[in-house]
C-alpha positions, 0 to 999 in steps of 0.5 A: 511494503517494499525496501523504502526508497524516496517517494520524490527521487525517482530517477536520481541516484541517491534513490537506488537500492543501498546494495547498489554501490555508486555506478557509472552507467545505467547497464551496470545498475541493472546488471547489478540487480539482476545479479542480486535478484538471482542470488535472492531467487536462488536462496528461496528456491533451495528451501524445501516445500514446507520450509519447517526445518530447523535451519533452512538451506538458504545462505544466513543474513550475516549482518555487520557489527553495527547493524547487529547491535541495532537489531539486537536492541529491537529485538530486546525493545520487543521482548527478546534477548537478541538477534539470534536466540535459541528458542523454540517456535513462536506460538501465535500468542507471542507475536500478538492478539489473533488466531489460526485461520483456515483456508484453502490453502492451509492455516495462516495467523491473523493478527487483529487490533482495533484503533481509532480513526477520524475520517470526514467523507466528502458531502454527495452533493457537493462532490457531485458538483465538483465533478459536473463542473470539471468541464474538460473531463468531455472529450473535445473541451480545452481551456479555450472551448471551455471558456467559451462555454462558461461565458455563454453561461454553462456551469455544470454538465446540465447545462451541455445536456442539450448541446449538440456536441457535448450533450451525449457525453455530459448526460453520461456523466450525469446518470453516472453521478446520479447512480453513483457508480464509483467504478465508471467515474473513477475509470473516466476521471483517471482517463482525463486526469493525473491520479493526484487529481482531487476529483479522485478523492471526491469520489469517495463521496460515492463510496460504501466505507465497508468497501475501503481497504487500507492496503500494506505488504511486507516481502522479502524485497523484490516483486519476484520473491514472496510476501510474508505479511499481508496488513489490511485495515477496514473501517468499523464503527468509529474506528479501524480494525487492522487485520495481519495475516502473517506466514510463519513459514514461507510455505504459508504465503498461498494461505495469506493470499487466499486469507486476502482474497476472502477478506476483499469486498467484491468492489474493494477501494484499495487505498495504498502508498506506492501501492500502484507500482507495487504492493498491488501488483506484488500480490497479483503476481504472487496470486498468479504464481500460486495458481489463485486466480486474479484479484478483484480489479479495485478502485485504487487511490495510491496516496503517494501520488497525493503527497507529491502534489501537495507536499512534494515541494515542501519536503525533502522527500515524499517517502512515507516516514517523511510525510509521518514525520513533517505532515502528520507530526507522527515520530515513531520511537523505535521502527524497523527501517524498510530495508532491514525487514527481510533480514528480521523475517529471515532470523524468525524463519532460522530461529523460531523467535518471535522477538525478531519478528514483533517489530516487522509486524509493529511496523506494517500495522503503523504503516497501515494506521498512517494511511488512514490519518494521511487520507483524513488530512487530505479529505480534510483538503478537499471538504474545506479547501483553503 
């Protein structure tokens, strides 16, 4: 995920990235962001193609005293001696259970872990009825017209199938529901309703569990810069398997993107948090940059929208961490703030120390697992309203 910002604070000054000082105008803010982006882009493009030299030529991260102590404590907690230990490059086994995988664009590391997961999908017949009762999905029907149709005895699309004006649309929806055409249903509902509407969650009744992809990524911070860790969760048996594709050098970014493409089902159902705005678009952009071709077009459920709709008025913000604490009751004992992730990865590139990368891997894995827990809570609300 990108460095975290408040999910419910878009447009407020306190939602700006920490690199920005207090500014009097939007132009000043944009100018500062552009300047920062140019500096980071210049730092990355100064790397050699294979990114394997012991001391990369980009400017070393230089944390303040308090931040050094914090990063050092993280490194010690995850099995290292400090923020910049001078040790040989980390062996794959030192980063967690996994294996080196070969792709058309070279090797990368795949870290694999299995976890319990409880996901009760909506009942298909109940979800079909819920969609078929939503008369406002039909163009030309607003609240007044819907009230008139219901007063005349219409209850579902089946009752409108012979209607001279709405019959064709109603029959189209009934056909899509009967076929379980998930992509068509998702497109139709998304055109008429907000991306946080409960009907979109009902669509999981028509999904193959194997097509769900819980997605979270870690990057160097901005949309034009490389991704170095892609975490995906896939339902397996009674639990979830998390696979994390790690670029051990910046030169392995095409490999982790290629591994992701091979892992995705033909018609993925992507579950993310702010992924519509960031994660998925970032991956599409990086695939285009490396000439890998387009990613498949997914059915995408961004849980940030549902969290804002459900808890936006109750929580101080809708960041994933806040929702995790307040809604799921999960308090991570030791976690990496999103703004420190690029620094820890840069330190790993510079020193080869697994100690500074393990907290990032754990952070990414927990974000993926939080998506499954959050979806479970949201589905419980849909299947057992009230």
